[in-house]
N, C-alpha and C positions, 0 to 999 in steps of 0.2 A: 347711601346704597353705595354708590359710586365709592367713599370713603372705605368704606367695610373690604370692598375688593383690592382697592390698592392694598391695603393693609394685611390683607388675607396672602397677595400675592407676595407681598415684600418677608413675610412669616415663612412661607414656604421656600422661599427661594435663600432665607439666612437658616432654616435646616437643612437646606440641601447642600449650603456652603459648610457648614458644621461638618455634615456626614463625609464632605471630602475631603477635610480636613485631617479626620480622626481615621477615614479607610484604609484597611492594610492596603500593600502595593496589589496583591492579586486581585481585590476588587477593584483597583483603580485600570488593572490591565482589562477585566472583564467590563468595565462601563465605557472604554475607549473602542473595545474590539466589537461591541453590540453595533457600534455605529458604522461599520466597514459590512455593509449588508451582502457584498460579494462573498466575502470571507465567512459570512454566518451560512450562506447559502451551500459555499465548499465543505464547511463543515459538519452540516445535515449530509451531503453526500458522500463524505470518508466515514460518518459511522455507519451508512448502509454498506458502503464497501467492507467495513471493518466486521459487520454481521454477516456476511458472505464468506469473509474469510474464516470465520467462528465455526459456521455452519455452512459447510458447502453441502454437504449431504441432503440437509433441507432443502435447499433450493434446485438440486438436482432435479432430472426427471430420469434419467437412466444410471445406470453403472457407469463410470467413465472409463472402465477398463473393459466394458464388453463390447466386443467386436461382432460385426456380422459382413460377410462378403458381399451377401445380397443386398445390403443397403449402404454399398459405397457411393461414395459423392451425391447422397440425397440432399436436394437444396431444401432450404428454410422453410417451414410452414408457417404462414401467417395466423394469426389468432382472428376471428369474427365474432359479432357481438350479437348478431340478429339471426334469425330465423325463421322463413316463412311469417315475417310482418311482426315476431314476438323476439324478445330480448333473450338470448340463450348464448353462452360462451362457449364455444366450439372452434375444433380445427376441420380441414377436409384431408382427408387420406389422399396418400401418392401411390401412384400405380407405376409400375417400370416397365417399359419394353425394351430389348436388345434389339439396338439398329445392325441387320445384318451385315452393312455396306463396311459400316466403321466399327463395329463389334462394340459400341459404347453405351451402356445403359443410357435411356432416354427417360425422364420421369414427367407424368402429367399429373393433373389435380382429378381426382374423382368426384366428377360433381353430384353423384346421384348417393352418396352417403356423407356423413358428417359423425364427428368424434367427440362427444360431448367433454368439455374439461373442466374437471373437478378442483375448487382448492383444498387444501389440506387433506389430501387424498393418500392412500397406501400405497408403497411401491416398493422397492428392493429394500434388505433390511440392513442398517450399518448400526457403528457404536457411536456416542456421542462422548467425547473425551476420555472413552476407555470405561466408562462407567456403568451404562446401561445401553441394551440394543431396542431399537423402534425403528418401524417402516414409516415413520410420517413424513409428507413433502408438501412442500409451498403449493404446486399445482402438477396435473397431470393428467392421463387418461387411465379408464380403468381396462384392467386384462391387456396391456398391450401384447402386441405378437406382430409376426413378420408382416400379416397382412393390415393389423391396424397399428401403426407407429406413429409417434409423435416428436419431432425433432425442430426445434425452435430456432436453430442456427443452423438447420442441416448436419450432414456427417462429413467424416475427413475419409479417406481412403481405403480404411480398414473397416467403416460403418460405424465408429464411434462417435456417440453424441457430443455435438461441440459445444451447446450450451454446457452439459455435466462439466465437461474436462476446463472448460473456461471458470467454473466455479471453482472448481479445485486449484486450478493454477493461481485463482487470487489468492487463495492460502500460502500459498508455495512464495510467490513473488514477493507479497507485502510481507511475510515474517521474514524473508530475506533482508527486505530493506530496513524494518525495526530493529532486527536483532543486531545487524551491521552498524546500525546508527548507534546502539546503544552500546555495542564494543567502543566505537568511535568516540563518543563522550567519554566513556569512562577513561581512556587512555587518556583524552585530550584534556580532561580536569585534574587528572592524576599527575601525568610528565609535565603539561602546564603549568600547573600549582608548584609541583617541586622546583620546576625551573623559575619560577616568577619570584617566589616567596622566601625560597632559599640562597636564589644567585650562586658565584663562585665557580666552582669545578662542575657539579649538577648542571646548571644552566648552560655551561659552554660546550657539556656532552651532549645534552638534548636538541640546543639549537642548531649543532650541526647534523645531530642524524633527522631534523625536519630538513634541513636544507638539502641533505642527500635524497632523501625521497623526493622531496619538492621539485628537485633537478632531473628525476629521472621520467622518462616518457609513459603515460598511465597506460596507454592501449597496450602496447606491445609488453609492459610489468603482466599485465593481467592475464594476458594471450600466452607470455612463456609459463607463469604459476601454474595456471590452469591447464595447460597442456601438459605441464609435469606431473599432474594428478595419476596414478594409476589407474588404467583403464577397467580393470576388476572391481574398482572398490564398489562397494554398495551406494543405494540412492542415499542413506543417510549420514554415509562418511564424505561424499562428494558435495553433499548439503552444508554440512559444518564447515569443510575446507574452504568452498566460495565463498560462504560467509566470512569466516577468519581473512581471508586475502583481501575482501572488501574493506572489512574493517581496520586492517595492519595499513591500509595505503590511504584511509580516509580521516585520520585524527589529526593530520597537522596542521590543517586552518585553524580548528579550536584549539587544540594546542597553543599557537600562536597568540590567539586572541586573549586566553585565558592568563595567558604570562603576562600581555601586558595590562591586563585589569588587576593583576595580583601584585604588578609592581608599583602601580598607581594605588593601590589599597592600603601596601602596607606601611606607609609614612603617613597615614590618615590618622586624625585625631581618636577615634572612637577604637582604632586598633592598637595604638598605643596605650589606650584606657585599659582595652581588655588584658595587655600585656603587664601593666602596673596592677591590675587586678588580683594576680596570679593565673589567668587561664590559660590552659595547657595549648602547644601550638595546633595540636590537632581539634581545640574546641574554637580556636580563633580563627582556624582556616572554614572548618564547616559550618561554627552558628554565627559567625559574624561576616565575613569575607564572600564564601561563595553566595548565600543568599542575597546578597545584593545587586548582582546579574543573572540569577536564576530566570528571568523573564527572556534574557535575551539567548542563553542557553538554549529554551524550550524554542524560540523563535528560529534560531539556526539548525537544529536538528531537525524542525519541520521541513526547512529547507532542501535539508541533505538527504532524507529519505527519498525522495525522487530521483535524484543522482544514484543512489545506491539500486533501486529498482531498476533505471535506464542501463546500469551496468551489467546487472544479473541478466536481464533480457537481452542485451547484446552479447554475451558470452554465450547464453545457451542458443541463440540463435546463430551462431558461428559454430556451434558444436564444441565448443571447449568448454560451457559450464556444466549446467545439469542435463543428463541424459536420459532418453525412454528408460525404464518406465515411468518416471519422475514427470511429473505435471507442472510445467511453470509456462507463461505467457511465452518465453523464449523459446520453450519446446514445442509449443503450439504452433509457432512463428516459423519452425523448421518445416513443416507440412508446406508453407509457402515460398519455398526456395525457389522452386523450378517454375518455368513457365508454363509446364503442362498442367497442373495441380491449379495455378492460378487461372487458366483458361477453362478447366473443367468445373472449376469449385472457387469461385473468388471470394465467398464467403469464409475461406479460412484467413481470410486476414484482418476478418473482425477482431481477434485478439490484440492487434495494433490498436484499435480503439478504444480498448479496456486500458490498455498501457497510457495514451494520449489523456483520457478523463482524469485519471487517478494522478498523473504527474500533474494536470492542469490543475486540480482541486487542490492538492498539497501546495502547489507554488503559490496561489492564491491564500490558502489559508496562513501557507507562512510569512506572506507580505503583511496579512491582516495582524497576526501576533507581532512582527517585527514593528508596525507601526503603532500598535498598541503599546507596545514592553517599553517604547520608545519615551523617558521622561520629558524631554524637552517638545512633543508634540502635541 
C-alpha cells in the first residue's frame, strides 16, 4: 500500500513538472501570483472598486447632484440589523433643530421611528451606458423625503449625499488613472521601442527629450499646465486635458525601460533568426520582442495607476484639476479644506480613505504581479 502511494505521488509530481515545462508564460505568472495571498485579496478588492466605477448609479442612494438646504451637514446614519428582538435591516431617521444661540443645525436620532432598508429597490432614474434607463439600486429606503431620508456617509454643506457622490467620484478618479496610464504605456512602448531598436539620431532625440522631462520639477509643472487651462472649459474638456497632461509627463520611466530591453533583445538569436526568415520589422517588434516582457509592462502599469490617481486628487484638491460640477475624489476633498467644515462635518474627509484603500490595493497588486512576472523568482 505504501509503495502504491509513493508511486502515485511520484507520477503526480512528474505530471506537474511536465505541465510546468510546457505551460505558457501567462500561466506561469498566474501560478506564482496565486501564492501571493495579499495580492489576491487586493485583486478582489479592486474588482469591487471597478464594479462601482462602472455602475455608480446602481450603488448610489440618491442623485449625487440633488441638494437640499434643510439637510446641510447631516451626520452619517448607521445601519442596524435587529429591531424588537427580530432580524430587520433598518436605519433610524434624524431630526434636526436649529440652535437659537449658534444658529447651527443640531441633529439627533429619532428613536421612535425606523426606516426599513431594502435591497434591489427603486430610486431615481438613470441611464446605463446610454443604452437603457432603469431605477434599480442596490439598497435604499422606500419613498425618501425630507422627513424620511437616508444618508449613509452624511451630507455636505449643500445637503448632497456623500455616499452617492463618492460612488460617482470613483468612476472619474479611477478612469483618469487608467486612461492616463494607458496613454503613458502607448508613448513609452512606441518611443522607447523606436529608441532602442533603431538607435542613431532617433535614439539621441528621444533620450534628450526624456532627460528634459525628467529634469523638470513635476509639481510646479503640473500646477502651471493645469492653471493655464481656460476657466470656461466644460467638464469633459478639463477631464481630457488633465488626463493628457498626466500621461505626457508620466511615460519617461517606461520609455527608458523599454529602450533597455530592446537594446538587449535586438542582438538575441531568435531576433536574428526572425530577420533571416524575412519577417518585417513590425512583426519582429510586436510578435517576437514585445511579448517577452509583457508581464513586466503589466506590473509597471499597475504600480503607475495609483500615482496617477494621487496626482489627479492632489490637483483637484488644490482647485487646479477638475472643478465642480465634476465629481472626483479630489473635488470631494475640496469641501474639507477649511477648519469650519472639518469641525462641523468630519465625515467630509472620508473620500481620503477611498484614495488610501485604492492606492494601497493597487500597490499590493502591483508588487504581486511584479514578483510573479519575475522569471528568476
